[in-house]
C-alpha positions as CSV (number, residue, x, y, z in Angstrom):
1,X,0.0,0.0,0.0
2,X,1.1,3.5,-0.7
3,X,-0.5,6.5,1.2
4,X,-0.2,9.9,-0.4
5,X,-1.4,12.7,1.9
6,X,-1.3,16.4,2.1
7,X,-3.5,19.4,2.0
8,X,-6.3,20.0,-0.5
9,X,-5.2,20.8,-4.1
10,X,-1.5,20.1,-3.5
11,X,-1.2,17.7,-6.5
12,X,-1.9,14.3,-5.0
13,X,-4.0,13.0,-7.8
14,X,-1.6,14.4,-10.5
15,X,1.3,12.8,-8.7
16,X,-0.4,9.4,-8.5
17,X,-1.4,9.5,-12.1
18,X,2.1,10.5,-13.2
19,X,3.7,7.7,-11.3
20,X,1.1,4.9,-11.5
21,X,-0.8,4.0,-14.7
22,X,-4.0,2.9,-13.0
23,X,-7.6,3.8,-13.0
24,X,-8.7,6.3,-10.3
25,X,-11.6,5.5,-8.0
26,X,-13.1,8.5,-6.3
27,X,-14.0,7.9,-2.6
28,X,-16.5,10.7,-2.8
29,X,-18.9,8.7,-4.8
30,X,-17.8,5.1,-5.3
31,X,-19.5,2.0,-3.9
32,X,-17.9,1.0,-0.6
33,X,-17.0,-2.4,-2.1
34,X,-15.4,-0.7,-5.1
35,X,-13.1,1.1,-2.7
36,X,-11.8,-2.2,-1.5
37,X,-10.6,-3.2,-5.0
38,X,-9.4,0.2,-6.2
39,X,-6.0,0.6,-7.7
40,X,-5.9,4.4,-6.9
41,X,-8.4,5.6,-4.3
42,X,-8.8,9.4,-4.0
43,X,-10.7,11.5,-1.5
44,X,-10.4,8.9,1.3
45,X,-11.4,11.6,3.8
46,X,-14.7,12.0,2.0
47,X,-15.2,8.2,2.0
48,X,-14.7,8.3,5.7
49,X,-17.5,10.8,6.0
50,X,-19.8,8.7,3.8
51,X,-19.0,5.6,5.9
52,X,-19.9,7.5,9.1
53,X,-23.1,8.9,7.6
54,X,-24.2,5.3,6.6
55,X,-23.5,4.1,10.2
56,X,-20.4,2.0,9.3
57,X,-17.2,2.1,11.3
58,X,-14.6,3.9,9.3
59,X,-11.7,2.5,11.3
60,X,-12.9,-1.1,10.8
61,X,-13.4,-0.4,7.1
62,X,-9.9,1.1,6.8
63,X,-8.3,-1.9,8.5
64,X,-10.2,-4.2,6.1
65,X,-9.1,-2.2,3.1
66,X,-5.5,-2.6,4.2
67,X,-5.9,-6.4,4.6
68,X,-8.0,-6.9,1.4
69,X,-6.2,-4.5,-0.9
70,X,-2.6,-4.1,0.2
71,X,-1.5,-2.8,-3.3
72,X,-3.9,0.1,-3.2
73,X,-2.6,3.7,-3.6
74,X,-4.7,5.8,-1.2
75,X,-5.0,9.6,-1.4
76,X,-6.0,11.3,1.8
77,X,-6.4,15.0,2.4
78,X,-4.9,16.2,5.7
79,X,-7.8,17.9,7.5
80,X,-6.5,17.8,11.0
81,X,-4.6,21.1,10.9
82,X,-6.1,24.5,11.2
83,X,-9.2,25.7,13.1
84,X,-11.0,23.2,15.2
85,X,-14.6,23.0,14.0
86,X,-17.2,24.1,16.4
87,X,-19.7,21.5,15.2
88,X,-19.3,18.3,17.2
89,X,-20.0,16.0,14.2
90,X,-17.3,17.9,12.2
91,X,-14.8,17.3,15.0
92,X,-15.7,13.6,15.2
93,X,-15.2,13.3,11.4
94,X,-11.9,15.1,11.6
95,X,-10.7,12.8,14.4
96,X,-11.9,9.7,12.6
97,X,-10.1,10.8,9.4
98,X,-6.9,11.2,11.5
99,X,-7.3,7.7,13.0
100,X,-8.0,6.2,9.6
101,X,-4.9,7.9,8.3
102,X,-2.8,6.4,11.1
103,X,-4.1,2.9,10.2
104,X,-3.3,3.5,6.5
105,X,0.2,4.8,7.3
106,X,0.9,1.9,9.7
107,X,0.0,-0.6,7.0
108,X,1.6,1.3,4.0
109,X,5.0,0.4,2.6
110,X,5.4,4.0,1.5
111,X,3.9,7.2,2.9
112,X,4.3,10.3,0.8
113,X,3.4,13.8,2.0
114,X,2.8,16.2,-1.0
115,X,3.2,19.9,-0.5
116,X,2.9,22.4,-3.4
117,X,3.3,19.4,-5.8
118,X,6.6,18.3,-4.1
119,X,6.6,14.8,-2.8
120,X,8.4,14.0,0.5
121,X,8.8,10.4,1.6
122,X,7.8,10.0,5.2
123,X,8.1,6.3,5.1
124,X,9.8,4.1,2.5
125,X,11.2,5.6,-0.7
126,X,9.8,7.7,-3.5
127,X,9.3,5.9,-6.8
128,X,11.6,6.7,-9.7
129,X,10.7,10.3,-10.5
130,X,8.7,10.2,-13.7
131,X,6.9,13.4,-12.7
132,X,9.9,15.5,-13.7
133,X,9.5,14.4,-17.3
134,X,5.7,14.7,-17.0
135,X,6.1,18.3,-15.7
136,X,8.5,19.1,-18.6
137,X,6.0,17.6,-21.1
138,X,3.2,19.6,-19.5
139,X,5.1,22.9,-19.7
140,X,5.8,22.3,-23.4
141,X,2.1,21.4,-24.1
142,X,0.6,24.0,-21.8
143,X,-1.2,21.3,-19.7
144,X,-1.4,21.6,-16.0
145,X,-0.6,18.6,-13.8
146,X,-2.9,19.8,-11.0
147,X,-6.5,20.9,-10.8
148,X,-7.5,24.5,-10.2
149,X,-10.9,26.2,-9.8
150,X,-10.0,28.9,-12.4
């Protein structure tokens, strides 16, 4: 398992797609069982919210994901920094995402923290850097390797 974490819009999906030629499954709207067979699973923090809303235990699900899909590449937004939410349910969600992230990191062979599109290996080693050539190609073609709202 590989865990790629970092703040919102830091280039996690672009990094994963540049390094791993797999289909992306979006945790924001996929079936729960599909998450357990995903090659690249994005928006795990939103999947945790969906699990909680449906009455499922997100930590149990996360442990099962690690057992059943140890080759998965999981992308998780870091939501534990910043202002603590006033709403109790938001605090509980934030704490649950943090605990799920700890489970993922413990089980992952590699943990990558992505900041401003720059990967930092927190555990294990970075894969051969194909993103440099992807970035060079994107500069020449005018394509961006990250999503923006503009």
